[in-house]
Structures are given as C-alpha cells and as structure tokens.
N, C-alpha and C positions, 0 to 999 in steps of 0.2 A: 851781686854789687857788695861793695865794704862800706861799714859802718865803722866809728869809735875811731881809734889812732888811725887807721890805714883809709879812710875817707879821703879821696883823692879823685879827682878826672882819670880819665885814660885816653889813650888813640882812638880814634872811631871815624867810619867814613858814611854813618846813620845820622843824618842830620834831623833835627826837632824843630820844627817850627811853632812859636809857643806864643800866647798871650798872656802874661802875669796880671792877673786883678786883683788890686786889693779890696778884700770885701767887709775890710774893718775899719771901726773909726779909730783907728790909731795909724801912726808915719810907720813905714815896715821899711825898714831897710835890707837890701836885694844884695846877697852873698853870691857869687860863682865860687866852688872850690876847684883850686886849680892843680896842676899836675904834680905838684909838693902838698898838696893837703893845706892850703893856706888859703885861709877865705879873704876874695878879690873883692872889696865894695864895687858893685855895677850901678846901684843908683838909691836914692830914698821915693818910696812911691808913697804920696800922700792917700788917704780915706778917699775910696773909690776911683783911684787913679790906676791908668793900663799900661803896661806897656811891651811894644814886639818883640822879642827877642828869638835870635835863630842860635841853636845850639847845637848839641850832640846827646846821643842818646846815653853816651857813659861820663856827662858832666854834671855832677851832681849840685844843686841849688840848695841853699839855707836860706830864712825868712826871719828878721828877728826884729822885735819891736823898738823903735829908735828911743823910746824913755825908757824904758823898762830891763832892756837886755832881753826880754823873755822872746823865748822861741815860738813863731808862727808858724802853723801847720798848712800843707797843700795836702789833698786826700786824706787826711786825719795822719799825717807823718811828718815829723821834723824836716826829715829830708827830700827834694824833692827829684826825680832820676826820669828825666822825659824818655818818651816815649818816642820812637821813629815816626819820622812822617810821613815815610815810603813804605808802601807793601812791594814787599821783593816778589809777590805772583802775580802781580800788575806789570805791566809795560809802563817805562818812565814816560815817554810821550804823552802816554795818556792820563798819569797822574798829575803832570807839569801844566794839565789845562784845567785839573781840578783841584791842585793842590789846596788846602786847605791847614788853617793855623788852630791849633786847638788852645781853647781857654783855661788857663791852672787858675782857677780861684784860690786866694790866700786866704785863711782864716783862722780864726782864734783859736785854742788849743780846748779841748774841753777840757774843763779843771775838775776835780773833786772840791768837793766843800769847804776842805782842809785847805786846801791850796789858794782859792779863793778868798779864804779867814785870812791867810798868811800874807798875801800879798797886798790887801787892804790894808792890815796892818802896819807893815812896811813902808805902803806908800804915807799913810796918815799919821801914823800914831810917832815912829820912830825916830829920833834924831842922832843917835851913837850907840852903839854897844854898848856901854857901861850904864845909859840910862834902861837898857831889858833887862841884864843882870841884877838890878832892885825888882822889879817886876815880882808879885807872888804869882806865881804861874808853875806850873811845873818843868824840871830842867829839861825835859826833851823838848816842850815848846821853845823854851828860851834858844837851846841850842836849834831850833830850824827857823828861828824869828831870822835868830844874828847871822847864819849861815846864808840867807836869802837878804838880806841886810846889805850883806857884805859882796853880795854876786850884783847885785844894786847897788851900791854906790862905786866898785868898781867899776862898771859898765856907764856910770853916770858921769866921772872921773874919766875916761879914756874918750868919751864922747865929745867932755870941755877942752880936754888937750885937742883932738883933731880938729875943733871948729879953730883953734888958736896958730 
C-alpha cells in the first residue's frame, strides 16, 4: 500500500462494502484518493452520521475535521485501506446470500499532551502570526504554534473559498 506522495487508488476487482461511521463530535469531510493521488471530496459527515459506500480494496480514504483540517483516524491510522468483502475461498453464490458491510469507525486521533495544548492555543488564543512572535515562550514553541496556526488558517480559508 502506498503512503506519502505516492498515495493513490489503483485498479482492483476486489469490492469492499463499508459503512463509514463518524464517532467524533465534529463534522468530518470524507475524501476518496483518486488514481492521480488527488483528494476527491465525497461528503461531509455530521457527528454520529453514517454513510454506506461501495469501494475497492485498492482505494484509500482520508477523513479530515471540517473546521480545523486535522486528520481523523480509522483503526488508529490516517489512511483507510478497505479490506475485500469477498472471500476467495468461499463460492461467490454463497457469499451473495450472506454479504455484510463492515462498519468503519472514524475517530479522533490519539494526541500527545503537547499536541492537545498546541491545538487549544491555536483555536482559542492566536489571532495572527505577529502576535505569537511577541510571546515570551521558547522559540521552538513559537515555531510549533505558528506552523499549526498557518495550517489551520490555510484550511479555514480554503473551506471558505469552497463555500463561495
């Protein structure tokens, strides 16, 4: 399975029938990664929403917090690779009668205390980068806050542009 810059869908005959379930208290954007590696917005799931999806085992999926741009997880991973729904060792006719969808729970990532603190600072305290530069905190923390704030603002602006 590819990760990083080579993350993309590839051709497959192995179907996967899933139900994406948003178990977070946030709106989550669901993205299919296409054959060129582009994120294709599939839909936005509200908290506790579910969606039935027919996909393939070689089609990766990504889940992103609509507000912050933070990656949500599935099975403690940022990338979901579906498992084939059909077992090659069982005759296809028998499987068609018992075919079941697997539920895929989208969950909040397990964060370090530092990451949790950085997200809280960015969302609650930071208004602009210049302001952070005046804070009397270690330089490395300033850099981390600025980097996260920049990512957060970029996501917010791209979401606003998409709405207009």
